[in-house]
C-alpha positions, -999 to +999 in steps of 0.1 A: -676-231+219-660-260+237-650-257+273-612-261+268-585-261+294-549-255+284-519-237+299-498-210+284-479-179+293-498-147+288-489-118+266-493-085+284-509-055+268-513-022+285-546-011+268-566+005+296-561+042+304-576+062+332-601+090+323-615+117+344-651+120+356-654+152+337-645+134+304-671+108+311-698+134+317-689+149+283-699+115+268-735+121+278-737+116+316-725+081+322-729+074+359-695+060+367-676+068+399-643+086+398-613+063+393-630+037+370-609+027+341-622+029+305-604+028+272-594+061+254-612+052+222-645+056+241-637+092+246-625+097+211-659+084+198-681+105+221-710+116+200-737+142+200-757+135+168-791+119+172-796+109+135-780+082+115-761+078+082-782+048+070-815+033+079-831-002+078-868-008+082-891-038+082-905-027+048-872-015+032-854-027+002-817-033-004-819-015-037-829+017-018-803+044-009-807+036+028-822+070+038-849+073+064-875+077+037-860+049+015-844+026+040-827-007+033-840-041+044-826-061+073-808-083+047-783-054+042-768-066+075-759-100+059-722-101+053-725-107+015-748-078+009-732-050-012-746-025+014-728-042+043-694-027+037-710+008+034-719+006+071-683+005+083-675+035+105-711+048+100-743+051+121-770+026+112-805+030+126-830+002+128-864+019+124-890+009+150-906-025+144-901-062+147-875-079+124-880-117+122-848-134+111-854-168+093-829-196+093-825-193+056-811-158+058-774-151+056-742-162+041-743-198+053-725-218+079-692-213+096-665-222+089-672-226+052-684-190+048-670-175+081-704-165+093-708-167+130-737-142+130-768-140+109-766-102+110-729-092+106-717-057+115-686-046+097-657-033+119-651+005+122-620+023+133-607+041+163-619+074+150-652+061+135-669+032+152-696+013+134-728+022+154-760+002+152-789+016+172-826+017+175-845+045+158-880+059+158-900+064+126-886+099+123-850+088+122-840+097+158-825+074+184-852+056+204-841+029+228-856-005+223-880+006+195-865-020+172-867-057+180-848-085+163-865-120+167-850-152+156-876-173+138-885-206+154-858-230+143-839-201+128-805-213+139-807-242+115-795-277+120-762-296+125-764-310+090-778-280+072-761-254+051-774-226+073-763-225+109-750-197+131-734-191+165-753-158+170-780-134+159-760-102+156-724-089+161-691-091+143-683-123+125-652-140+137-623-116+132-590-134+124-572-101+132-577-064+139-602-045+161-640-043+161-649-007+170-686-016+170-713-003+192-747-019+196-771+005+213-807+001+224-818-030+204-841-058+217-827-092+206-850-121+212-836-155+206-871-170+208-858-202+225-826-204+204-810-238+207-774-247+205-758-271+180-753-304+198-729-317+172-696-301+178-706-285+211-712-252+195-730-228+218-759-204+212-753-167+215-775-136+207-749-108+206-714-120+196-679-106+194-648-128+190-612-122+179-589-149+167-556-129+172-545-149+202-551-182+219-577-165+240-587-196+259-554-192+278-545-155+275-563-122+269-569-109+234-564-074+222-595-066+200-606-031+209-638-012+204-667-035+216-696-017+233-731-032+240-754-008+258-791-001+266-802-034+251-827-061+261-813-095+253-831-128+261-844-161+249-819-191+248-831-226+255-801-248+247-799-285+247-762-293+240-737-305+266-701-293+266-706-259+249-711-226+265-743-205+258-746-168+265-769-140+256-739-117+252-705-133+243-671-116+243-639-134+234-604-120+228-615-085+236-597-057+253-616-029+271-651-042+261-681-026+277-715-041+285-736-015+302-772-007+311-787-039+296-815-062+307-804-098+301-827-126+310-840-161+304-809-181+293-816-217+300-799-251+293-817-283+301-788-308+301-760-287+315-775-258+333-742-245+346-731-237+310-758-211+302-750-175+312-763-140+308-728-129+297-697-149+292-661-140+284-630-159+273-596-143+270-608-107+277-589-080+296-602-047+311-639-055+305-664-033+322-697-051+331-717-022+345-753-013+354-769-044+340-799-065+352-796-102+349-825-125+357-834-162+351-800-173+338-795-209+349-757-210+349-752-176+363-752-139+354-716-131+343-688-155+338-652-143+332-636-176+323-601-187+312-576-163+298-592-132+314-574-104+332-584-072+351-622-073+345-648-054+365-684-062+374-700-034+392-735-018+398-753-049+385-785-065+398-787-103+397-820-122+404-826-159+402-793-168+386-776-202+391-802-213+417-808-247+401-773-253+389-756-284+402-738-276+435-701-272+429-704-263+392-719-228+389-723-194+406-738-160+398-703-146+393-682-175+380-645-176+372-629-141+378-598-160+389-570-155+364-571-192+356-546-204+330-527-171+329-517-164+365-504-130+372-506-129+410-511-096+428-500-076+397-535-079+383-569-076+399-605-086+392-631-064+408-666-073+418-682-045+437-715-026+443-736-055+429-769-068+444-774-106+444-811-113+451-825-148+454-795-165+438-775-196+448-738-195+452-727-160+445-690-165+435-670-195+423-634-192+411-630-222+388-593-225+385-580-255+404-611-257+426-617-220+432-581-209+435-576-173+425-543-169+407-548-131+403-560-104+427-597-105+435-615-076+452-650-083+465-665-053+482-697-033+488-720-060+475-754-068+489-764-105+490-800-115+499-805-152+499-831-178+511-803-202+519-766-203+529-746-179+509-713-192+495-685-171+482-661-199+473-627-183+467-591-192+477-558-175+471-534-151+487-547-119+470-584-118+480-599-086+494-633-088+511-649-058+528-680-036+532-703-065+521-739-069+534-752-105+538-789-111+546-800-147+550-837-154+552-838-190+565-818-210+590-786-196+605-761-172+590-734-199+591-712-206+561-718-171+547-684-173+529-658-199+524-622-190+523-589-206+532-573-192+563-550-163+556-564-156+521-582-124+527-565-091+533-584-070+542-613-089+557-632-061+574-664-041+579-689-067+566-724-072+580-742-106+584-779-108+594-804-136+595-841-125+592-852-155+612-829-148+641-806-177+632-773-179+648-740-167+633-714-194+632-687-206+609-689-177+585-657-168+567-643-203+576-634-192+610-612-163+600-611-134+624-626-103+608-620-067+619-652-047+627-676-075+617-713-066+623-736-095+632-772-099+641-783-063+633-812-056+609-798-036+580-831-016+579-838-013+542-860+017+534-892-004+530-884-027+558-862-058+557-892-081+563-909-066+532-882-074+507-896-093+477-870-111+457-871-100+421-886-066+428-854-048+418-824-032+434-840-001+448-856-020+476-822-027+491-814+009+498-807+016+535-829+037+557-813+068+573-812+050+607-796+018+594-766+005+614-749-001+580-749+037+572-714+050+575-702+017+591-679+007+562-645+021+552-631+029+518-606+002+509-616-018+540-589+000+560-595+016+594-579+048+580-604+049+551-633+074+548-666+062+561-691+047+536-722+026+539-719-012+540-735-028+509-741-017+473-760+015+481-729+031+497-742+066+499-729+079+466-741+052+441-773+064+422-779+033+400-777-004+405-791-025+376-803-012+342-823+020+342-853+007+323-859-025+343-881-022+374-865-009+406-830-003+392-823+033+402-823+054+433-824+086+412-832+087+375-797+090+361-794+064+333-764+059+311-765+078+278-790+067+252-781+089+222-758+077+195-724+094+196-698+102+169-683+136+172-645+138+172-627+170+180 
């Protein structure tokens, strides 16, 4: 995908609907705080069954009926297979094993044959999503028992007849919705490279709609869910394209939750390689994920996006080596190219940024946020100066915990005077006893805590970057306990400063080390029961 910049007016679409905490619990125990917005179709598709309609195995045959005893082969997921259309609106289980995907598999190269993905999942409907999950040998859901590996050189070459943007997902949809869930798969790109000619990026899980010009305004494709997966292994060499382990474009209400996303690299343009990237998406929920070793950052919400949320994620070693001024762990999230002002709001909250470089960079016109941007209850632990580069009249910044492990705590955040409302109840601490000066670009902050050890449960001096989110929990005697306020207002109820705010039970994915305070993962079982 080329990194295009154009201007256009945005078409509005009220897709998101509030749901109750009780409704979410009926979905299988999703750990999402009250008030979080999710699309209604996720409730309609809440499932209880643990078996599948069709099965694929490493020893199957496409001439089989697709049962657990006579499963299909992985080639049934190629778009031209006669079995492919049978999967639409059904539950497909990949039986435990390793599926190696060669570059000769599939329907050929886009755009000639419209094949963005080697393994193409047919769209479902609002009442019956197409579900692709990992199964044990008995036919029951088993998270990450099935691994898809792209063979070395499997993406093909620029001049060849076989080349793909991605390993698995929906092929480019010119219109309509996806209604596809990918659950519990391991997708290994095995060093997947990008296509230098044409600036086409490399992606492992891929969803894209062509219904709107979604480089400049949000799309409306419903029904995308990626959960409980491990996705890794891009080593791109192109310049100009964007590479990402999980790619959403033109989506509305897409969900990426409880995934472990790691090792996405790009040698020539490191700031264009991301764990997750979005173009033209609205109402996305990026929740409970662990991102590590992504050179260009963990989660980028780029042009044409609106009202997206990144919450309860753990980021480690993301964007550290990216060129200064070009990348950040959370990049974009600014409403660029479809400004909506205070009427819309991006939210980045209850995340832990561990051992990363610049934590936030709004790209539009040198970090100007054209939409509302709420940055709150995040924990940032850094070996150098922390930079939150964001300007604009609708920025909210409160209840954040900054810990700097070298030098002074100066330059903790960069704003333009008058941008932040509220700017309150943050804590800044240097483990080396460095001075506090110049943080927040000289703005006056209400109830700012400086120079106080946050007292993590294992000791602040014993924090080891990369050892997970749980080590950043606050001890009972921490000065940050109860020192924050809901909404950053003096009238708000007391909460902890930082990501572990006293009610949060999970930060990062449940199956990566150190992600949970209490074992309460998001649901693993496939779901498709409609009342």
